[in-house]
C-alpha positions in Angstrom: -51.7 -57.6 0.7 -49.9 -56.4 3.8 -52.0 -54.7 6.4 -50.6 -51.3 7.6 -50.5 -51.4 11.4 -52.8 -48.9 13.1 -50.8 -46.3 15.0 -51.6 -46.3 18.7 -52.3 -42.9 20.3 -49.8 -41.9 23.0 -52.7 -41.7 25.4 -53.5 -45.5 24.8 -49.9 -46.6 24.7 -49.0 -49.5 27.0 -45.4 -49.3 28.0 -43.0 -52.0 29.3 -43.6 -52.8 33.0 -40.4 -51.1 34.3 -40.8 -47.6 32.9 -44.6 -47.8 33.4 -44.1 -48.5 37.1 -41.4 -45.8 37.4 -43.6 -43.2 35.8 -46.6 -44.3 37.9 -44.6 -44.1 41.1 -43.6 -40.6 40.1 -47.2 -39.5 39.9 -47.9 -41.1 43.3 -45.0 -39.3 45.0 -46.1 -36.0 43.5 -49.7 -36.3 44.9 -49.2 -38.3 48.1 -48.9 -35.3 50.5 -52.1 -33.8 49.1 -53.9 -37.1 49.1 -53.5 -37.6 52.8 -54.0 -34.0 53.8 -57.9 -34.0 53.9 -58.1 -37.1 56.3 -55.6 -35.4 58.6 -57.6 -32.1 58.6 -60.9 -33.9 59.2 -59.4 -36.0 62.0 -57.9 -33.0 63.7 -61.1 -31.0 63.4 -63.3 -33.8 64.8 -60.8 -34.8 67.5 -60.4 -38.4 66.2 -57.8 -40.8 67.6 -54.6 -41.8 65.9 -56.0 -45.2 65.2 -59.1 -43.6 63.5 -56.8 -41.3 61.5 -54.8 -44.3 60.3 -58.0 -45.9 59.1 -59.0 -42.8 57.3 -55.7 -42.5 55.5 -55.6 -46.2 54.5 -59.2 -45.9 53.2 -58.4 -42.7 51.4 -55.5 -44.2 49.5 -57.5 -47.3 48.5 -60.4 -45.2 47.3 -58.0 -43.0 45.3 -56.6 -46.1 43.7 -60.0 -47.4 42.7 -61.1 -43.9 41.5 -58.0 -43.6 39.4 -58.5 -47.0 37.7 -62.1 -46.1 37.0 -61.1 -42.8 35.4 -58.2 -44.1 33.3 -59.3 -47.6 32.3 -63.0 -46.9 32.1 -66.0 -49.2 31.4 -69.4 -48.7 29.8 -69.8 -44.9 29.7 -67.8 -44.3 32.8 -64.3 -42.9 32.8 -62.6 -40.3 30.5 -59.8 -42.7 29.6 -57.1 -40.0 29.9 -54.1 -39.8 32.3 -56.1 -38.2 35.2 -55.2 -39.2 38.8 -57.9 -39.0 41.4 -57.8 -38.0 45.1 -59.9 -36.4 47.8 -61.2 -32.9 46.9 -60.3 -30.0 49.2 -63.6 -28.4 48.3 -65.4 -30.7 50.7 -63.4 -29.9 53.9 -65.3 -27.0 55.4 -68.8 -28.5 54.9 -67.6 -31.9 56.2 -66.2 -30.4 59.4 -69.6 -28.8 60.1 -71.5 -32.1 59.3 -69.0 -34.1 61.3 -69.5 -32.0 64.5 -73.2 -32.6 64.3 -73.5 -36.2 63.1 -69.9 -37.6 63.2 -68.3 -39.6 60.4 -71.5 -41.5 59.6 -73.2 -38.2 58.8 -70.4 -37.2 56.5 -70.4 -40.5 54.7 -74.2 -40.5 54.3 -74.1 -37.0 52.7 -71.1 -38.0 50.5 -72.8 -41.1 49.3 -76.0 -39.3 48.2 -74.0 -36.5 46.6 -71.9 -39.0 44.6 -75.0 -40.7 43.3 -76.5 -37.2 42.4 -73.3 -36.3 40.5 -73.5 -39.6 38.6 -77.1 -39.1 37.6 -76.7 -35.5 36.4 -73.4 -36.0 34.5 -74.9 -36.3 31.0 -76.8 -33.0 31.5 -73.9 -31.2 33.1 -71.6 -32.2 30.3 -73.7 -30.1 27.9 -72.0 -27.1 29.4 -68.8 -27.9 27.5 -70.0 -25.5 24.8 -69.2 -22.7 27.2 -65.5 -23.7 27.3 -63.9 -22.4 24.1 -60.1 -22.1 23.9 -60.0 -18.7 25.7 -61.8 -20.2 28.7 -59.8 -23.4 28.6 -56.4 -21.6 28.4 -57.4 -19.3 31.3 -58.5 -22.3 33.4 -55.2 -24.2 32.8 -53.3 -21.0 33.8 -55.4 -20.6 36.9 -54.8 -24.2 37.9 -51.0 -23.6 37.9 -51.3 -20.2 39.7 -53.6 -21.6 42.3 -51.2 -24.5 43.1 -48.1 -22.4 43.4 -48.8 -21.4 47.0 -48.9 -25.1 47.9 -45.4 -25.6 46.4 -44.2 -22.4 48.3 -45.5 -23.7 51.6 -43.9 -27.1 50.9 -40.6 -25.4 50.1 -40.7 -23.6 53.4 -41.2 -26.8 55.3 -44.9 -27.3 55.2 -46.2 -25.5 58.3 -46.1 -21.7 58.2 -46.5 -21.6 62.0 -43.4 -23.8 62.5 -40.3 -21.9 64.0 -38.1 -23.3 61.2 -40.5 -22.4 58.3 -38.5 -21.0 55.4 -35.3 -21.6 57.3 -32.1 -21.9 55.3 -32.0 -25.7 55.5 -35.6 -26.0 54.2 -35.0 -23.5 51.4 -31.7 -25.2 50.6 -33.4 -28.6 50.3 -36.0 -27.1 48.0 -33.4 -25.5 45.8 -31.3 -28.6 45.7 -34.3 -30.7 44.6 -35.3 -28.2 42.0 -31.7 -28.1 40.7 -31.7 -31.9 40.4 -35.0 -31.8 38.5 -33.8 -29.2 36.0 -30.3 -30.8 35.6 -31.8 -34.2 34.8 -34.4 -32.7 32.5 -31.6 -30.8 30.7 -28.8 -33.3 30.5 -30.6 -36.5 29.9 -33.0 -37.6 27.2 -35.9 -40.0 26.9 -36.6 -42.3 29.9 -34.2 -40.7 32.4 -35.3 -37.1 31.5 -39.0 -38.1 31.9 -38.1 -39.3 35.5 -36.7 -35.9 36.4 -39.3 -35.3 39.2 -38.9 -38.8 40.7 -35.0 -38.5 40.6 -35.3 -35.0 42.2 -37.5 -36.4 45.0 -35.2 -39.3 45.7 -32.1 -37.2 45.5 -33.5 -34.4 47.7 -34.6 -36.9 50.3 -31.2 -38.6 50.3 -29.5 -35.2 50.9 -32.0 -34.4 53.7 -31.3 -37.7 55.3 -27.5 -37.2 55.3 -28.1 -33.7 56.6 -30.1 -35.1 59.5 -33.4 -33.4 58.4 -35.5 -36.6 57.9 -35.7 -40.1 59.3 -37.5 -43.2 58.5 -38.5 -44.2 62.1 -42.2 -44.1 61.2 -41.6 -46.9 58.7 -40.5 -49.4 61.4 -43.5 -48.6 63.6 -46.1 -48.8 60.8 -48.1 -51.9 60.4 -47.4 -54.3 57.4 -51.1 -54.8 56.6 -54.0 -52.5 57.3 -57.4 -53.4 55.7 -60.3 -51.1 56.6 -63.6 -52.9 56.1 -66.5 -51.0 54.4 -68.7 -48.9 56.7 -66.1 -49.3 59.4 -67.4 -46.3 61.3 -71.0 -47.4 61.2 -74.0 -47.2 58.9 -74.4 -43.8 57.1 -76.6 -41.2 58.6 -78.8 -39.3 56.0 -79.6 -35.7 57.1 -81.3 -33.5 54.5 -79.3 -30.3 55.4 -76.0 -32.2 55.3 -77.0 -33.8 52.0 -77.9 -30.4 50.5 -74.6 -28.9 51.5 -72.6 -31.8 50.0 -74.6 -31.6 46.8 -73.5 -28.0 46.4 -69.9 -29.3 47.0 -70.5 -32.0 44.3 -71.5 -29.3 41.8 -68.3 -27.3 42.6 -66.3 -30.5 42.2 -67.9 -31.1 38.8 -67.0 -27.6 37.6 -63.4 -28.2 38.7 -63.3 -31.6 37.1 -64.6 -30.1 33.8 -61.7 -27.7 33.8 -59.2 -30.4 34.7 -60.5 -32.8 32.1 -60.4 -30.2 29.4 -56.9 -29.1 30.5 -55.5 -32.6 30.4 -57.2 -33.3 27.1 -55.5 -30.1 25.7 -52.1 -31.2 27.1 -52.2 -34.8 25.8 -54.0 -34.0 22.5 -57.2 -35.9 23.2 -60.3 -34.0 22.3 -62.8 -33.8 25.2 -66.3 -33.8 23.7 -69.7 -34.1 25.5 -69.7 -37.9 25.8 -66.1 -38.0 27.1 -66.8 -35.2 29.6 -70.0 -37.0 30.7 -68.0 -40.2 31.2 -65.4 -38.3 33.2 -68.1 -36.7 35.5 -69.8 -40.1 35.9 -66.5 -41.5 37.1 -66.3 -38.7 39.7 -69.8 -39.4 41.0 -69.4 -43.2 41.1 -66.0 -42.9 42.8 -67.4 -40.5 45.4 -70.2 -42.9 46.2 -67.8 -45.8 46.5 -65.5 -43.7 48.7 -68.3 -43.1 51.1 -68.8 -46.8 51.5 -65.0 -47.3 51.9 -64.9 -44.7 54.8 -63.6 -41.7 52.9 -64.6 -38.5 51.2 -65.5 -37.0 47.7 -62.9 -37.7 45.0 -62.0 -35.7 41.9 -59.1 -35.0 39.6 -55.8 -34.0 41.2 -54.7 -30.9 39.5 -51.1 -31.3 40.9 -50.5 -34.1 38.4 -51.5 -32.1 35.3 -48.1 -30.4 35.7 -46.3 -33.7 35.8 -47.9 -34.8 32.5 -46.7 -31.5 31.0 -43.2 -31.8 32.4 -42.6 -35.4 31.3 -44.6 -35.5 28.1 -45.7 -39.1 29.1 -49.4 -39.1 28.0 -50.3 -42.8 28.5 -53.3 -43.3 30.7 -52.0 -46.7 31.6 -49.1 -45.0 33.4 -51.7 -43.3 35.6 -53.6 -46.6 35.9 -50.4 -48.0 37.3 -50.4 -45.1 39.8 -53.9 -46.3 40.8 -52.6 -49.8 41.5 -49.7 -48.3 43.6 -52.2 -46.3 45.6 -54.3 -49.4 46.3 -51.2 -51.2 47.5 -50.3 -48.3 49.7 -53.7 -48.4 51.3 -53.3 -52.1 52.0 -49.8 -51.8 53.4 -49.3 -48.8 55.7 -45.6 -49.4 56.0 -45.1 -48.5 52.3 -47.2 -45.4 52.8 -45.0 -44.4 55.8 -41.9 -44.7 53.6 -43.4 -42.2 51.1 -44.6 -40.0 53.9 -41.0 -39.6 55.1 -40.2 -37.4 52.1 -39.6 -33.9 53.6 -42.0 -31.1 52.7 -39.2 -28.9 51.4 -38.2 -31.6 48.9 -41.7 -31.8 47.7 -41.7 -28.0 47.3 -38.7 -28.0 45.1 -40.3 -30.5 42.7 -43.7 -28.7 43.0 -42.2 -25.5 41.8 -41.3 -27.2 38.5 -44.5 -29.1 38.2 -47.0 -26.3 38.9 -44.9 -23.8 36.9 -45.3 -26.1 33.9 -49.1 -26.0 34.3 -48.9 -22.2 34.0 -46.6 -22.6 31.0 -49.1 -25.0 29.3 -51.9 -22.5 30.0 -49.9 -19.7 28.4 -49.2 -21.9 25.4 -52.9 -22.7 25.0 -53.7 -18.9 25.2 -51.0 -18.3 22.6 -53.3 -20.1 20.1 -56.2 -17.8 20.9 -57.0 -14.7 18.9 -57.2 -11.4 20.8 -58.1 -9.2 17.9 -61.6 -8.0 17.3 -63.0 -9.6 20.4 -63.0 -9.3 24.2 -60.7 -12.2 25.0 -58.0 -10.0 26.6 -60.5 -8.7 29.2 -61.9 -12.2 29.8 -58.4 -13.5 30.6 -57.4 -10.4 32.7 -60.5 -10.4 34.9 -60.8 -14.1 35.3 -57.2 -14.6 36.5 -57.4 -11.5 38.7 -60.6 -12.7 40.5 -59.2 -16.2 40.7 -56.2 -14.9 42.7 -58.4 -13.2 45.4 -58.4 -16.2 47.7 -54.7 -16.9 47.1 -53.9 -13.4 48.3 -56.4 -13.3 51.2 -58.0 -16.8 51.9 -60.7 -15.5 54.3 -61.8 -12.7 51.9 -65.3 -14.2 51.5 -65.7 -15.1 55.2 -68.8 -12.9 55.6 -70.6 -14.7 52.8 -73.1 -17.5 53.4 -71.6 -20.9 53.9 -72.9 -22.2 50.5 -71.3 -19.2 48.8 -68.0 -19.8 50.6 -68.0 -23.4 49.3 -68.2 -22.1 45.8 -65.6 -19.2 46.3 -63.0 -20.9 48.4 -61.1 -22.1 45.4 -59.5 -19.7 43.0 -59.8 -22.3 40.3 -63.6 -22.6 40.7 -64.2 -18.9 41.1 -61.9 -17.9 38.2 -63.4 -20.6 36.0 -66.9 -19.4 36.6 -65.9 -15.8 35.9 -64.3 -16.8 32.6 -67.3 -18.8 31.5 -69.8 -16.0 32.5 -67.7 -13.3 30.9 -67.3 -15.2 27.7 -71.0 -15.7 27.5 -71.7 -12.0 28.2 -69.0 -10.5 26.0 -68.6 -13.1 23.2 -72.0 -14.8 23.2 -73.0 -18.3 24.2 -71.2 -19.8 21.2 -68.1 -17.7 21.8 -66.5 -15.4 19.3 -66.1 -16.9 15.8 -62.3 -16.3 15.9 -62.1 -18.4 19.1 -64.2 -21.3 17.9 -62.9 -22.5 14.5 -64.7 -25.9 15.1 -68.1 -26.4 16.6 -68.2 -29.0 19.4 -70.6 -31.8 18.4 
């Protein structure tokens, strides 16, 4: 009797090496600028040397690679095993600058290490909150992720630095438009493998145009080192201060809220149900990766929302593609010259690709909300208020400046703030189990 082969889920598909590397590289190019932004901000805020900044960036890329492999491949009850790329969380920037000015980098790494272990331990209990994420909340969060990321793409399209004299100049906007046009054209004209590489082709094409126009150069590649290994605890043994640890634990809780939203969003896009055990495994990976990151001289790690849009654009759902991205990040951390090559991509080119990627996240959120019933319940008000509140910090970033520091940590992100509002409003208006029309299946 002939056995019928078991169909492999698209999430678990292992592709041939060439397309897998190409798709993985595409993810890295999409997140590289965001991945190195936090080390640059911390180095500038603490007045670190160029050599120290280089070490932070290399360590950051290595840790991101390790964290991505943990999340995508997984082991024991650690890792969600979905295409989720990891990077340094922006939620930690403000508290780390305060800690760093008092205790230096060892104080930051001590607080991050304890916060990571704390997140790892409470993950099973935190995952029980998934019952408060019915489809109306999930769809709202996915939409919020896209809306919250659009300003990043707009800044990139303008040239990266709003204070620069040539910000939003014709040549920057022109490069962004050319890159976006290449992405859309490739996506429309070609099918299959080539179409799925539309973002990568757009980035390469836009960079080539920028080079011939004289708006980028690769001189940094020649001056960068070939090998740059940063040993663990390079900046000294961690310093453990109770106040610093407490503030970083608050950051960790915020990161866990964001990760919950990102994990559910990716699960929705790739068609893999995120239940309590999978969410707990996802959160454990975040906690473990953050603790490892502290030892490797870098900062808290969590899911990179930017890459959710890339999964939506390409339709490539394989977690092994993102695992390949993790290996590429590891290599970039070991070989600074390769990182310098990717860093040569102009911000305006990234902006053109970012408009397509982040817009696709919004479209995915709208599609998810399209499956939600808005009759006989309060779902319309939940979506309206949550998205409106989530946009407050996008319109006016310092809106909550008069609030206590711990509250600013929670409210700095439109994704976090809007997600919390969506969850709370759903509980208050639809009940803790959600409205029956919005929960056709109970989460076990």
